[in-house]
N, C-alpha and C positions, 0 to 999 in steps of 0.2 A: 509809275502810278498814272492812272487815267486822269485826264483833265476834266472828266465829266463825273458828276455825283449821281449816285443811284438813288434818287429820291422820287417819290410819287409826284406826277404832274407833268407840265409842259416844259420842255427844255428847248431853248433857242439855239439852233445849230449854225445860224448865220445864213445869209442869202435867201431868206424867206422860207427856210426849211426848219422843221421842228420835229421833236420826238416826244411822245407821251409815254411815260414809263409807269409800270406798276410793280414795285418791289413786292415780294422777293423774287419774282419771276418763276415761281413754282407752278404746280398744276393750275391752269386757268388764268394765271396772272400774266397776261400778255401785254405787249407794247403796240403802239400805233404811231402813225406819222401824219404830218400836215405840211403841205407845200403851198405857199401863197406868193402870187405875183400880181400886183395891182389889185383889181377887184376879182381876180380869179383864184379859185381854191381847189385843192385836191386833198382828199383824206386817204391815208393808207391804213385800211382795216378798221373795223369796229371792235367792240369788246364782247365779253361772254354773256352779258345780260343787259337789260334795258337800264337799270339804275346806274351801273358803272359807265355805260356808254353815254347816258344823259349827263353824268357828272363830267366826263371828259369833254363833251361838246360844250358845256357851259364854261369850263375852264378855258377852252380854246376861244370861245366868243368873247369872254372877258378880256383875254390878252390880245386877241387879234379880231377887232370888231367885224371885219369883212367876212369872217367865218360864219356870220349869221346865215349866209346862204352858201352851202357847199355844192359846187357844180359837178364834181367827179369824185367817185369813191372807187378805189382799187382794192379788191380782196386778194391778198397774197396766196391764199389757199382756202380750203373749205372748212377747216376745223372751226367749231363753234366759238372758241375764244377769239376768233378773228372775224367772225361774220354775224353772230347772233344779234348784234345791235344795228344791223343794216336798216331796219325799218324806221329808225329815228333820223336817218339822213334823207329827209323828205325831198323828193324831186331830183335827186342826184342820179346821174348816169353811173351805173354800177358795172365796173370793168373787171374781167377775170379771163384767164385762159379757159379753153373749152373743157379740159380735164377737171379743173376746179369746179366749174358749173355742174358737171356730171356728178362729182362727188357730193356736192351740196344737195342735189336732188335725191341722192341715195340716203342721206341722213339729215333731213330738214330739222329746224329748231323745234317744231312741235313734237317730233319723235323723241328728241333728246329730253325735252321737258317732261314727257310722259314717263320716260325711263327714270329720270331723276326723282319724280314724284312717287314712283312705285319701286324704289330701290330695295325695299324689304323683300320684294318678290324675286330678286336677282341673286340671292344667296350671299356667300362671303364676298364675291367680287363686287356685287352691288353695294354692300356695306362699306367696302374699302373705297370705292369710287365716291360714295357719299361722304365718307370721312375726309378724304383729301381734296375733294373738288366740289361735288354737287351741293354740299351744305353751305358753301361759301358764297353761293350766287342765288339770285332770285329769277327763276325762269317764267314767272307769271307774265302772260300777255304776249309771248313771243309769236310772231307771225312770219312765215316763210317769205323772205325778200331776196330772191336770187339775183345773180348778175344779169344785166340786160344787154351788155356789149361784150362779145366774146372774140378771142383771137386764138390762133394756134400756137405759134412759137415766139413771135415778136410783134410788138406794137409800139409806135411812137406817137406821143401826144404832147400837147403844150398846155402849160398853165401860164397865161399871159405870154411873156416872151421866154419863159423857162421851159426847156425841152426835157421831156421825161422818156426814158426807154424802159419798156417792160419786156422781160425775157423769161420764157419757159424752157428749161433745159432738160425736161424729162422728169420722170418719176424719181422721188427721193424720200423726203419725210412723208409726203403724200403723193398722189398721182399728179396733183395740179399746182405745185409750188412755182412761184415766180419771184424774180428779182425786180425791184423798182429802183432805177438808177437815175440820178440827177447829174449828168456828166459835167456841166459847167461848174457845179458846186463841189464835185468830187465826193458826193454823199450817196450812200447805198442803203436802202431798206430791204432786208433779206426775208422778212417773215420768218418762218420756222426752219429755213435752211441754215440758220445759225442760232444756237443756244449759247449763252455766255454765263458761266458759273453754274450750270446745271447740265445733267445728262440729257442729251438729245433723245428723241423718240423716233425709232425707225419703224413707223407704221407700215410703210409700203416697200421702199427700196426700189431698185437694187442698190446695195451699199456702194458698189464701185461707181455708180453714177453720182451718188452724193459726194464721194471723195473727189470725183472729177469736177463737180460743181465748186467744191472748195478750191481746187486749183484754178478754176475759171475766175473766182472772186479774187484770188491772190494775184492774178494777172491783170486785174482791172486797175485803172488809175483812180483810186478812191482813198480818202483820208479818214472819213467818218462812216462807221457802219452801225446802223440801228438794227439790232437783232429782234427776233420774235419774242424772246424772253431774255431777261437779264439786262445788265447795264450797257450803255453806249460803248462801242468798242472800236478797235483798230484791227489791222490785219493779223496781229499776233493772236487774237482770239480765234480767227479762222484756222490758223496753223494748229492751235491746240485742239480744236474740234476735229480737224482732219486726223491728227495723231490718235485721238480717241477712236475714231471710226476704223482706222487701219488696225489698231491694236485689237479691238474686239472682233473684227473680221478674221484676223489671222488666228487668234486664240480659239474662237468658236469653230473655225475650220479644223483646227488640230483636234479638238475634242470630238467633233463630228466624225472625222476620219477614224477615230479610235472607238467609235460606237458609244460614246457617252451621251445619255439623254440630255435634252437641252436644259431641263431644270437644274441638273447637277452641273452641267458646263457653266451655266450662268453664275453659280456659286464658286466655281473654281477659278474663274478669270480674275486675275489680280488687278484691282482698280486703285492701288495705292497712289499712283501718279495723279489720279483725279479725285483724291479723297476729300477735297474741299468742295466738291460740286454737289449741288442739291439733287435729291431724288434718285439715289443710287438704285432703288428698286426697279428703275426702268431698264436695267440690264436684262431683266426677265423678258420684256417686250422685245428688246433688241436681239437677244440670242434666239428667241423663238422665230423672229422674222428671218434671221440669218439661216437657221436650219431649214425653214420653209424655202428660202432661196436656193440652198444647196440641193434640196430634193426636187425643186421645180414645182412644189405644191402651190396652189392658189392661196390668197389671203383668206383667213377665217373671219367672217363678218361678226362673229360673237366674241367680243373682247373680254367678257366677264371672267372666263377661266384664267386669263392673264392677270386680271386685277386680283383674283383670289390668290394666285401664286405670288404676286407682288406683296400682298398682305402677309403671307407666310414668310417671305424673304425679309421684309422689314421687321417682323416680330423676332425672327432669328437674330438679326443684327442688334436689336435692342434688348435681347435676352429674355424675351417673353415666350419663347417656344416651349 
């Protein structure tokens, strides 16, 4: 059993490192991090809207007064549930890899807010996105606040005397995922390179690179891992997610080679080993991405057909079809 409780709020990891958790870790309920040394502070990610980010920042300031002024903000990737609160971290240097910044510009918060407000115009997919995600958050007042300091593959920085290593290992969950490592504390913030207790989302791939990143994490000297979604974890959670990725890759490939359409293949893949994980409908996204990868097709920027198919998948599982 983990020594960490999965409760909302700020968790002290020791050595000036903290995790901010948002149960249950499902769609939009992401985690963040805080690293403090003396009067220096670094925030790892913001949240999906201004109210939740403001609540997080107040919690941090009440617990760690020096957090009144955050000098550095690292975005682990461009998804809105890790970036849309950026504008509230006033005056901070916002750090990300170049691929993250490019993705952020492709889908700024104003665009997401417009889609969320007009979800009825987006058909079944828009209705499902509203049901599971958009309706839970308030996108009022979002202003694009992109990263200001970019790096390619690696960057080292300091928070007081605490050394931080940022590493981009290539495309996986998105094109711009990074790891935030605090070597002396043996703590790692993964962003959405790790989901714990929920099905990961393979928006981009390639899957083999994500599997390789799991191996990279397993080779690191870390004891505490803060995932992008779900409870604080140890390396066993990385092994479990790697097993998931290997399993769906191999099963999807088998069905692909047999000419099975991806929608049917997603329903044929046995997920009993992961039956306790949240959001099983994400197998639709994942198998779709794997089929795209197998054929060499580029990503489809319109995700609404996938959300419509996920709605159908969930209804079937719940007996509503």
